[in-house]
N, C-alpha and C positions, 0 to 999 in steps of 0.2 A: 298437591301433586303441581298446580303453576309455579305456587312460590319457589320449589326445589328446583324446578326447570330454569327457572330465572339465575336463579342465585347459583346453579350450577356453570350457566352461561355467561354471568358475567366475573365466577372463578376462571373459566377457562380462557377467559378474553385477557385475564388481567395476568395468568400466569404465560400466553403469548406474549404480553407486551413485555411482559419483565425479561423474559427470555431473548427477545431481541434486543434490549438496550443492554442486558451483561454481556453479550455478545459483541456488541460495539465496544462496551469499556474493554474488554479483553484486546480485541485488534489493537484500540489506541495503545493501550498500556504494553504489550508487546510488541509494537511497531516502534516503540521509543527505543533511538540509538541508530548505528551506520550501518546499511546495508549494501553488500556488495553484489552486482548481479555476475552469478556464474554462467548462466545460461540463457539463451530465449529461443524461440521461434523466429524474430526476428531477424531475416538474414542480415540486413545492413548493422545491426548492433553484434549480433554472431560474428559477423567477419572483423568486426572492428576488436572485438574479446580475443579474438582468434590472434590478430595480431599485435597482442600485448597491453591493450589500451583496457583502462578498469573505468566501471561506471560506478557509481554510489549513491546512494538517498540517503538522508541523514534526517531522521523524523524528530523533531523536538518532543521532551517529555510533553506529553497535551494531557490535562484533565478535561478539557473544557467540553461539554457536552455535543451543542449546537453551533459551536464557532468554530471558523477555520484554526487550524495550527500552522507554526511553522515548519518550513526545511529548507534544504540546501542540496541541490544537484552539483555532483563534482564529476567531471568527465576528465581522466587524466590519459596523456598518450605520448609517444617519445617522437622528436623532430629534429632528426639529423645526431640523434644519440644521447638528446638532452629531453628529461622528461618537464611536461607541460601539463599544467591544470588548468582546467576552465571550470568554474562555479557559478551556478545561480540560485536565486531564491524561487521557492514555491509556496504554496498553503496547500493544506490537504486538511480533508475531514473524511469520517465515516457514517454514511446513514444507511440504515438497513444491509447492514452487511457489505457495501461496498465503498472502498477507497476512493476518492476523487482528488487527483492533484489537479492545482492551478497554478500555471508556471507565471512568474514576473517578469519574463522576458523570451526570446525566441529560441532560447537555446534550447527547450524542453517543449516537447508537446503536451495539452492536457489529455488527459486520461481517466479513465474509470475504470477498477478492477474489483474482481472477488479475489478474496485472500484467504490463503488456508495453510496454516502453518503445518509443516510435514512433521517438525519437531521446534524446542527454545529456540535454535539456531538456526533454522531454514524453513523457507516459506516459499510457495508459489503464488503468483499473481497471475492471473488471466482475465484478459483484457474484454470490458464487458460489450465494447462493440466489435470486437473482433477474437470471437473464443478460440480460434485459432493461434492468436498471438500469446502463448505462454511464456513466462518469465520465471527461473527461479534464482532466488536471491538468500544469502548466508550472512548472519550478523555479524562485525567484525568486535 
């Protein structure tokens, strides 16, 4: 009976670890591409989007399990009728179902997000530090 209990416990641990790893792999795979912010509870970004500004995140195709991957943040706005874009590189990694973004410069702030895909082309990102800050993105 003791051996059965040990075997069952070991199996349960393996299943939980496998499920966690496969979820991280799925998030990495599905993030690959360019995503546009379509709505957010962040009032500053929300006001900018309402004024015609676009905010995009480009996630590189990444298969690295425990290493940061590359991305580019692009902020496009109009100045006197002319479209201007500012881009900044960042690195990203998914661990324990949390996407962490680390900027390479001051255009973007670091953040950690719980990601939920509502379908293949849409996701919601909930800020780990401030659960009231929820952003919806669509894949381009």
